[in-house]
ROVORO-788351 format. One record per residue (C-alpha): residue in three letters; x, y, z. Coordinates in steps of 0.001 Angstrom, whole numbers, plus 500000, padded with zeros to 6 digits. Example, Ala and Ser with C-alpha at 12.3 -4.5 7.8 and 13.67 -1.06 7.14 Angstrom:
BEGIN
r type: ALA; px: 512300; py: 495500; pz: 507800
r type: SER; px: 513670; py: 498940; pz: 507140
***
This chain:
BEGIN
r type: MET; px: 483106; py: 514076; pz: 521826
r type: LYS; px: 483670; py: 514142; pz: 525549
r type: LYS; px: 486706; py: 512515; pz: 527083
r type: ASN; px: 484613; py: 509863; pz: 528860
r type: GLU; px: 482894; py: 509006; pz: 525533
r type: VAL; px: 486044; py: 508143; pz: 523579
r type: PRO; px: 485418; py: 504711; pz: 521984
r type: GLN; px: 487237; py: 501782; pz: 523551
r type: ASP; px: 486356; py: 499079; pz: 521002
r type: LEU; px: 489155; py: 496640; pz: 520340
r type: GLY; px: 490704; py: 497853; pz: 517100
r type: ALA; px: 493145; py: 496263; pz: 514693
r type: LEU; px: 496078; py: 497386; pz: 516829
r type: GLY; px: 494208; py: 497482; pz: 520130
r type: LYS; px: 496267; py: 494689; pz: 521680
r type: LEU; px: 499532; py: 496373; pz: 520686
r type: THR; px: 498982; py: 500073; pz: 521144
r type: LYS; px: 496482; py: 502805; pz: 521889
r type: GLU; px: 495427; py: 505644; pz: 519645
r type: VAL; px: 495555; py: 509288; pz: 520698
r type: CYS; px: 492273; py: 511112; pz: 520080
r type: TYR; px: 491096; py: 514647; pz: 520757
r type: ALA; px: 488186; py: 515060; pz: 523126
r type: THR; px: 486719; py: 517735; pz: 525367
r type: ASP; px: 487223; py: 517705; pz: 529113
r type: GLU; px: 484771; py: 518750; pz: 531847
r type: GLN; px: 485448; py: 522447; pz: 531120
r type: GLY; px: 484819; py: 521974; pz: 527376
r type: LYS; px: 488488; py: 522431; pz: 526455
r type: TYR; px: 490200; py: 520148; pz: 523984
r type: THR; px: 492515; py: 517545; pz: 525419
r type: THR; px: 493899; py: 514190; pz: 524378
r type: ALA; px: 492531; py: 510799; pz: 525340
r type: LEU; px: 493676; py: 507262; pz: 524657
r type: SER; px: 491463; py: 504829; pz: 522781
r type: ASN; px: 491788; py: 501082; pz: 522209
r type: GLY; px: 490049; py: 501539; pz: 518869
r type: TRP; px: 486734; py: 502283; pz: 517284
r type: GLU; px: 484630; py: 499631; pz: 515563
r type: VAL; px: 483571; py: 502012; pz: 512767
r type: LYS; px: 487184; py: 502859; pz: 511970
r type: THR; px: 488219; py: 499195; pz: 512126
r type: ASN; px: 485448; py: 498260; pz: 509688
r type: ALA; px: 486471; py: 501040; pz: 507297
r type: LEU; px: 490094; py: 499896; pz: 507397
r type: ASP; px: 489038; py: 496281; pz: 506767
r type: VAL; px: 487105; py: 497366; pz: 503663
r type: THR; px: 490102; py: 499371; pz: 502458
r type: TRP; px: 492504; py: 496441; pz: 502888
r type: GLU; px: 490038; py: 494181; pz: 501087
r type: ASN; px: 489952; py: 496651; pz: 498182
r type: ILE; px: 493759; py: 496723; pz: 498064
r type: GLN; px: 493878; py: 492924; pz: 498001
r type: HIS; px: 491435; py: 492865; pz: 495074
r type: LYS; px: 493637; py: 495334; pz: 493175
r type: VAL; px: 496707; py: 493179; pz: 493838
r type: GLU; px: 494909; py: 490068; pz: 492584
r type: ALA; px: 493654; py: 491900; pz: 489476
r type: ALA; px: 497190; py: 493126; pz: 488742
r type: LYS; px: 498551; py: 489607; pz: 489210
r type: THR; px: 496007; py: 488273; pz: 486732
r type: LYS; px: 496935; py: 490936; pz: 484169
r type: VAL; px: 500627; py: 490106; pz: 484511
r type: LEU; px: 500015; py: 486370; pz: 484188
r type: LYS; px: 497916; py: 487021; pz: 481049
r type: ASN; px: 500800; py: 489117; pz: 479665
r type: GLU; px: 498602; py: 492233; pz: 479639
r type: ALA; px: 500941; py: 494136; pz: 481962
r type: SER; px: 504479; py: 493888; pz: 483278
r type: PRO; px: 505302; py: 492780; pz: 486828
r type: ILE; px: 505748; py: 496450; pz: 487712
r type: LEU; px: 501946; py: 496763; pz: 487920
r type: PHE; px: 501726; py: 493914; pz: 490415
r type: PHE; px: 504439; py: 495317; pz: 492653
r type: MET; px: 502991; py: 498835; pz: 492419
r type: GLU; px: 499644; py: 497552; pz: 493696
r type: LYS; px: 501266; py: 495310; pz: 496293
r type: ASN; px: 503222; py: 498278; pz: 497668
r type: ILE; px: 500231; py: 500624; pz: 497437
r type: MET; px: 501939; py: 502886; pz: 494926
r type: ASP; px: 500742; py: 504801; pz: 491914
r type: ILE; px: 502762; py: 506089; pz: 488981
r type: ASN; px: 503470; py: 509408; pz: 490726
r type: ILE; px: 504886; py: 507709; pz: 493807
r type: LEU; px: 506873; py: 505189; pz: 491780
r type: SER; px: 508265; py: 508024; pz: 489674
r type: SER; px: 509489; py: 509847; pz: 492765
r type: TYR; px: 511154; py: 506694; pz: 494139
r type: THR; px: 512797; py: 505590; pz: 490895
r type: GLY; px: 513584; py: 508913; pz: 489279
r type: PHE; px: 511923; py: 507705; pz: 486062
r type: PHE; px: 509484; py: 510020; pz: 484319
r type: LYS; px: 505828; py: 509027; pz: 484586
r type: TRP; px: 505628; py: 508454; pz: 480822
r type: GLN; px: 508574; py: 506054; pz: 481099
r type: ILE; px: 506877; py: 504049; pz: 483832
r type: LYS; px: 503701; py: 503860; pz: 481729
r type: ARG; px: 505798; py: 502387; pz: 478918
r type: HIS; px: 507551; py: 500006; pz: 481333
r type: LEU; px: 504126; py: 498653; pz: 482312
r type: LYS; px: 503920; py: 497075; pz: 478852
r type: PRO; px: 505372; py: 493540; pz: 478865
r type: ALA; px: 507234; py: 493979; pz: 475565
r type: ILE; px: 508971; py: 497126; pz: 476815
r type: PHE; px: 509636; py: 495678; pz: 480278
r type: ASN; px: 511369; py: 492658; pz: 478766
r type: LYS; px: 513809; py: 494963; pz: 476956
r type: LEU; px: 514706; py: 497140; pz: 479958
r type: SER; px: 518369; py: 497522; pz: 480797
r type: PRO; px: 519723; py: 495738; pz: 483879
r type: LYS; px: 520234; py: 499155; pz: 485506
r type: LYS; px: 516532; py: 500032; pz: 485167
r type: ILE; px: 515387; py: 496583; pz: 486302
r type: ASN; px: 517688; py: 496851; pz: 489327
r type: LYS; px: 516188; py: 500234; pz: 490185
r type: TYR; px: 512666; py: 498777; pz: 490193
r type: ALA; px: 513782; py: 495754; pz: 492225
r type: GLU; px: 515461; py: 498056; pz: 494748
r type: VAL; px: 512363; py: 500226; pz: 495108
r type: PHE; px: 510078; py: 497197; pz: 495516
r type: ASN; px: 512573; py: 495568; pz: 497910
r type: VAL; px: 512784; py: 492351; pz: 495898
r type: THR; px: 515491; py: 490647; pz: 493878
r type: VAL; px: 515594; py: 491025; pz: 490111
r type: ASP; px: 514548; py: 487370; pz: 489775
r type: GLU; px: 511585; py: 487942; pz: 492097
r type: LEU; px: 510600; py: 491021; pz: 490122
r type: LYS; px: 510703; py: 489196; pz: 486810
r type: SER; px: 509011; py: 486003; pz: 488011
r type: MET; px: 506707; py: 487498; pz: 490666
r type: GLU; px: 507833; py: 484842; pz: 493127
r type: ALA; px: 507478; py: 487388; pz: 495911
r type: HIS; px: 503690; py: 487502; pz: 495467
r type: ASP; px: 503094; py: 484947; pz: 498211
r type: GLN; px: 504996; py: 486887; pz: 500878
***
């Protein structure tokens, strides 16, 4: 796209910052240009955030029905998967899969619970009760 054609639609962060884009100048060479946003990109991001919110709500429902431990809720809320959570906690992926079961979660040692709370940036009480879900 040419430098004078860089979209200037008001994006999600358009009032706060501008985005650097690559465009071609008058000589056809690549250069950078600032953009306030692009409606197509904003719409795609809105759909993505909506999808994330649905996953968080589904995880919350599973936890409240005792089908999963609060770890699932906080994983979804923090946009993590088992691989990411494993790298942050140091737990093996198979351990985290076990910890997702309510019966196993309820028997975790204080050290392991503290590690999860630390990674999710919540207190142990918030982790166990999911009181942080409204934040």
